[in-house]
C-alpha positions in Angstrom: 134.6 95.7 47.9 136.0 91.8 47.2 135.2 89.7 44.2 135.4 86.1 43.7 134.2 85.0 40.5 133.8 80.7 40.4 132.3 78.5 38.5 130.2 76.4 41.5 130.5 76.6 45.2 130.2 73.2 47.2 129.9 71.9 51.1 133.6 70.7 51.9 131.5 68.4 54.7 129.1 67.4 55.8 125.4 68.1 53.8 124.9 71.9 54.7 125.7 74.3 52.8 125.9 77.9 54.6 125.8 81.2 52.0 126.2 84.7 54.4 126.3 85.2 58.1 123.9 86.3 60.9 121.8 88.9 59.8 123.0 89.3 56.2 120.7 89.5 53.0 122.2 87.6 50.4 120.6 88.7 47.4 120.9 88.0 43.8 121.5 91.0 41.1 119.6 92.9 38.9 118.8 90.3 35.6 120.2 87.5 37.5 118.1 83.9 37.7 117.6 81.6 40.2 116.7 77.8 39.3 116.2 74.6 42.1 115.1 76.8 44.9 111.5 76.6 43.7 108.7 78.5 45.8 107.6 77.3 49.2 103.8 78.2 48.6 104.5 82.1 49.6 104.0 85.3 47.4 105.2 88.5 47.4 102.5 91.0 48.3 102.3 93.8 46.0 101.0 96.9 48.9 98.9 99.0 46.7 95.5 97.7 46.2 93.6 97.2 43.3 90.7 99.1 42.3 90.0 97.7 38.6 90.1 94.7 36.7 93.8 93.0 36.2 95.7 90.3 34.9 98.5 88.7 38.1 101.5 87.5 37.8 102.7 84.3 39.5 104.3 84.7 42.6 102.2 88.0 43.5 99.4 88.1 46.1 97.4 91.1 45.4 94.8 93.1 47.7 91.7 93.6 46.0 89.5 96.4 46.7 85.9 96.0 45.6 84.5 99.3 47.4 83.9 100.6 44.1 82.1 97.7 42.5 83.0 94.3 41.0 86.2 93.3 40.1 87.7 90.3 37.7 90.9 89.1 38.2 92.7 87.2 35.3 95.3 84.5 36.1 98.1 84.2 34.1 99.1 81.5 31.4 98.9 78.2 33.8 102.7 76.8 34.7 103.6 73.7 37.0 103.7 75.9 40.4 102.4 79.1 39.2 100.9 80.7 42.8 98.6 83.9 43.2 97.1 85.0 46.2 93.8 87.3 46.6 92.8 88.9 49.8 89.9 91.1 50.2 91.6 94.5 51.3 88.4 96.6 52.6 85.7 93.4 53.7 83.4 94.0 50.4 83.4 90.9 48.4 80.1 90.1 49.6 78.5 93.0 48.5 81.3 93.4 45.5 82.9 89.9 44.4 86.1 88.8 42.9 86.0 86.9 40.1 88.7 84.9 39.1 89.2 84.2 36.0 91.6 81.3 33.8 93.6 82.1 31.3 92.5 80.8 27.2 91.3 77.1 28.3 93.2 77.2 31.5 91.1 75.3 34.2 89.8 76.2 38.1 89.7 73.1 39.8 89.0 71.0 36.9 86.5 73.4 34.8 87.3 75.8 32.4 85.0 78.2 34.1 85.2 81.8 36.6 84.7 81.5 40.3 83.5 84.2 42.4 85.1 85.2 45.7 81.6 86.4 47.4 82.5 86.4 51.8 83.5 89.1 53.5 87.3 89.3 54.3 87.9 86.2 52.2 91.2 85.4 50.9 92.5 82.7 48.4 96.3 81.1 47.0 95.7 79.3 43.6 98.6 77.3 42.5 98.7 75.8 38.9 99.2 72.3 39.2 98.4 70.4 35.4 96.6 71.0 32.9 94.3 68.0 34.0 92.9 70.4 37.2 94.6 73.6 36.0 94.4 75.9 39.2 93.7 74.7 42.4 92.8 77.1 45.8 95.6 75.2 48.3 94.5 78.1 51.6 91.3 79.7 51.9 90.4 81.7 54.7 86.7 80.8 54.7 86.3 77.8 52.3 87.6 75.4 49.2 86.9 77.6 46.6 86.6 75.9 42.8 84.8 77.0 39.6 81.4 75.3 39.3 79.9 74.5 35.7 76.6 76.1 37.1 75.1 79.6 37.7 75.3 80.6 41.8 73.5 83.5 42.7 71.8 85.0 45.5 69.0 87.8 45.9 65.1 87.5 46.6 63.9 84.7 47.9 65.4 81.4 47.0 63.8 78.4 46.5 64.7 74.8 45.0 63.3 72.1 43.2 65.6 69.3 41.9 68.2 70.6 40.0 67.0 74.0 39.3 66.5 77.2 41.8 64.2 80.3 41.3 64.9 84.1 42.9 61.4 85.4 43.5 61.3 89.7 43.8 58.4 90.5 45.3 60.0 94.2 45.9 62.9 96.3 44.4 65.9 93.9 45.2 69.3 92.9 43.0 70.1 89.5 41.6 73.7 89.0 42.4 75.8 86.2 40.2 78.7 84.8 41.8 79.6 82.1 38.7 78.2 82.3 35.6 78.7 78.7 35.0 80.3 77.8 32.0 78.9 75.6 28.8 79.2 71.8 30.4 76.7 72.8 33.2 74.7 75.8 32.4 75.0 79.4 31.3 71.7 81.2 31.5 69.0 81.5 33.3 64.6 81.7 32.2 62.4 84.7 33.8 59.0 85.9 34.3 59.0 89.7 33.9 55.8 91.0 35.7 54.5 95.0 35.8 52.0 96.5 37.9 48.3 96.6 36.9 46.5 100.0 36.1 44.2 100.9 38.5 40.0 101.6 37.2 38.2 104.7 36.7 35.5 105.7 39.1 31.7 106.2 38.5 30.8 103.5 35.8 34.5 103.2 34.7 36.1 101.0 32.7 38.6 98.0 34.1 42.3 98.8 34.0 44.6 97.2 31.9 47.2 94.3 33.3 50.9 94.9 33.5 52.7 93.6 30.7 53.9 90.2 31.0 57.0 88.6 29.3 58.4 85.3 30.3 61.6 83.1 28.4 60.1 80.0 26.7 61.8 78.1 29.6 64.4 75.5 27.6 67.3 76.9 29.8 65.7 74.9 33.6 63.9 72.1 32.6 60.9 71.2 31.4 57.6 73.0 32.4 54.9 74.8 31.4 55.5 78.4 30.3 52.5 80.7 29.3 51.5 80.9 26.1 54.1 84.2 26.0 57.1 82.2 26.6 57.6 81.6 22.7 60.1 82.7 20.1 61.7 84.7 19.6 61.6 85.6 23.8 65.4 83.7 24.6 67.1 83.3 27.9 69.2 85.7 29.1 72.8 84.5 29.5 74.8 85.4 32.8 77.6 87.3 34.1 79.2 87.7 37.5 77.6 90.3 38.0 74.8 92.6 39.9 71.5 92.7 38.2 69.2 95.6 39.6 65.6 94.4 39.9 62.8 96.7 39.4 59.3 95.3 40.9 56.5 98.1 39.2 53.7 99.1 41.8 49.7 98.9 41.2 48.3 101.9 39.9 46.8 103.7 42.6 43.1 103.6 43.4 41.2 106.4 41.6 39.1 109.1 43.9 35.7 109.5 41.4 38.2 110.1 38.9 40.6 108.5 35.7 42.9 105.8 37.0 46.4 105.6 37.1 49.1 103.8 34.7 50.8 100.7 36.8 54.8 100.9 37.1 57.3 98.8 35.1 59.2 96.0 36.1 62.6 95.3 34.8 65.5 92.5 34.9 68.7 92.6 32.8 67.6 93.5 29.0 63.7 92.9 29.6 61.5 95.3 30.4 57.7 95.4 31.0 55.1 97.9 30.7 52.7 98.6 33.8 49.4 98.5 32.5 47.3 101.4 31.5 44.6 103.3 33.2 41.2 102.8 32.7 39.1 105.5 32.2 36.7 107.2 33.9 32.6 107.3 33.5 30.9 110.3 32.7 27.4 112.0 33.1 25.7 114.0 30.3 27.7 116.9 30.1 31.0 115.5 30.9 33.6 114.7 28.6 34.0 110.8 27.4 37.2 109.5 29.1 39.2 106.9 27.1 41.4 104.4 28.8 44.9 104.7 28.6 47.8 102.3 26.7 49.8 100.2 28.1 51.6 96.8 29.2 47.6 95.6 28.4 45.2 98.8 28.0 42.7 99.8 30.3 38.8 99.9 29.2 37.2 103.2 28.7 34.4 104.3 31.1 30.6 104.2 29.7 30.2 106.8 26.8 28.5 110.3 27.6 24.8 109.9 26.3 25.7 112.1 23.1 26.8 109.8 20.8 30.6 110.1 21.3 32.7 106.6 22.5 35.8 106.8 24.1 38.3 104.8 22.8 39.8 101.6 24.6 43.8 101.8 25.9 45.9 100.1 23.3 48.1 97.0 24.8 51.4 95.5 24.1 52.6 99.6 24.3 55.4 99.4 23.6 55.9 96.9 21.3 57.6 93.6 22.1 57.1 90.2 20.7 55.4 88.3 22.0 53.2 91.1 22.6 53.3 91.5 26.7 49.6 92.5 27.1 46.2 93.3 24.9 43.7 96.1 24.3 40.9 97.3 26.8 37.6 96.6 25.3 35.2 98.7 23.3 32.2 100.3 24.7 28.4 99.4 23.5 26.7 101.5 20.8 23.3 100.3 21.5 22.3 102.5 24.6 20.2 105.4 24.0 21.2 108.3 22.6 24.9 106.8 23.0 24.3 106.2 26.7 25.3 102.9 28.3 26.5 103.2 31.8 28.8 100.8 32.2 32.4 100.5 31.9 34.7 98.2 29.6 37.0 95.7 30.4 40.7 96.1 31.2 43.1 93.8 28.6 44.7 91.1 29.8 48.0 89.1 29.1 45.9 86.2 27.2 43.3 88.2 25.7 41.7 91.6 25.0 39.1 93.0 27.8 35.5 92.7 27.5 33.3 95.1 25.3 30.5 96.9 27.7 27.1 95.3 27.4 24.1 96.8 25.6 22.3 96.8 29.2 24.3 97.9 31.7 26.7 95.6 32.2 30.0 96.1 32.7 32.6 94.7 30.6 34.7 91.5 32.0 38.5 91.7 32.3 40.6 90.1 29.4 42.2 86.8 30.9 45.6 86.2 32.3 47.9 84.0 31.6 49.4 80.6 33.5 53.0 80.1 34.4 54.5 77.1 36.5 58.2 78.8 36.5 57.6 79.1 40.1 57.1 75.3 40.3 53.2 75.2 40.2 51.1 76.7 38.3 49.8 80.3 38.8 48.3 82.7 36.8 49.0 86.5 36.4 48.1 89.5 34.7 43.9 89.6 34.9 42.3 92.6 33.2 40.2 94.6 35.9 36.2 94.4 34.9 34.5 97.1 34.3 32.0 98.7 36.8 28.0 99.3 35.9 25.5 102.0 37.4 22.5 99.6 38.1 22.2 96.3 39.8 23.5 93.8 40.6 20.6 91.1 40.3 21.3 87.5 39.3 19.5 88.1 35.8 20.3 92.0 35.4 23.1 94.5 34.7 26.3 93.3 37.1 29.7 94.7 37.4 32.2 93.1 34.8 34.5 89.9 36.3 38.2 90.4 36.4 39.8 87.9 34.3 41.7 84.9 35.2 44.6 86.2 36.9 43.5 89.4 38.3 40.9 90.2 41.1 39.5 93.6 40.3 36.0 93.0 39.4 33.9 96.1 38.2 31.6 97.6 40.7 27.9 97.7 41.2 25.0 100.3 41.8 25.1 101.9 44.7 27.0 104.9 46.8 29.9 102.6 47.3 30.0 100.4 44.5 34.0 100.4 44.4 35.7 98.2 42.2 38.2 95.6 43.6 41.4 95.6 43.9 44.3 93.5 41.3 45.9 90.7 43.9 49.4 92.2 45.3 52.5 90.4 43.0 49.9 89.4 40.2 49.6 92.6 37.9 46.1 92.6 37.6 44.0 95.8 36.7 41.8 97.4 39.0 37.4 96.9 38.6 36.0 100.0 37.5 33.5 101.9 39.9 29.9 101.5 40.2 27.4 103.9 40.9 23.6 104.1 41.9 21.2 106.1 38.9 20.8 108.2 37.4 24.1 110.5 39.2 25.5 109.1 42.3 29.3 110.0 41.6 30.9 108.7 44.4 32.0 105.3 43.7 35.7 104.6 43.3 38.0 102.6 40.8 40.2 99.5 42.2 43.5 100.3 42.8 46.7 97.8 40.6 47.8 94.9 41.4 51.8 94.8 41.8 54.4 93.1 39.6 56.8 90.4 40.3 59.8 89.5 39.1 61.0 85.5 38.9 64.3 84.3 37.9 65.1 80.3 37.3 68.3 78.1 36.3 69.7 74.7 36.6 72.2 75.0 39.5 73.5 71.8 40.1 
């Protein structure tokens, strides 16, 4: 092989210098570097797909495979002319995003923050320009990609009011944060997480407890009226670019002349609200007493057994959190003849203890719920169910207990079909206790609990 060693090669005439002949590749030796040629907006594509978080190298393009989950692509330290390209390998960015994160204090589109690629089949090319704008997207198969100072997300039913956005989940789903924002805009979200209410006891049964209610203070997403439970030490959730599974608890199923059923938990991120406690069944004279169950709010006990035994109310805020997610059920009356009262106590609500059974066959009222404007207008949630009664009602006589505000589970009155009312769907109220005609009609059923709801709110612009 011939070898020529020179210090410089220059043209003899004209303005073009040609290296190699037609079909000949000109190759730099291993370890050699070039200057003056520069890049013309192209990259060397790496054909082994990336399946986990990695740090990109300038001058390379990557096929990113997110079928197994979201992936973070860390950009290299920015220098003028640096270039990185990303391509959706399996067309799954819409399900599991690729998050592009700048190095240190570098910027993307003038903002020091990450950006999510979230469109099926998306590809993007980023070129580092300078310290002012940082990395700019020069080529995108879908739209211009720039980092945002505010969070953006998908999932649930979305509503906007001014600069604020809510995602409402009335059933299970996924809250997917595609951009977490940054401190110059917003990085946190407020929440209201309400569990399903319990169902009430049948035949002179106790009202059920409301689902546990938890709310952040509201400082993250504008000035609005939060519930009394939206107070310290509750705090907003700091968002990350990821998927958050949402669980919305169902209400306790209607009891068929038996003790009620507990509601189910609701979950968002680190926040879990406990299902409401079941209401106790009323008891004929020869049957055991039936207490209310513990839960987000406690269930009311059924009527006492006439033998001097008194069932206990369910305890709210179980398991305990601060601020409390609910209150206790009411207590039975002890003033009936031989301890017999013929009426159930009210279930606890998020804002108040359930009402006690009355001495004159009056069912206890459900504990009051709470009201919040997290969804842009005031709505009441988590009222306890009213207790049932064996007699009445008349305008001045015995009656079933009324549901607490934020619930619709009123207690049943006397008659073989004096069933308690159901809690409202997505309000988390406890069901109303079953009634029953005197002396021993055992067929009245307790009302079902209302299902829960999860609402997430943040500043999006």
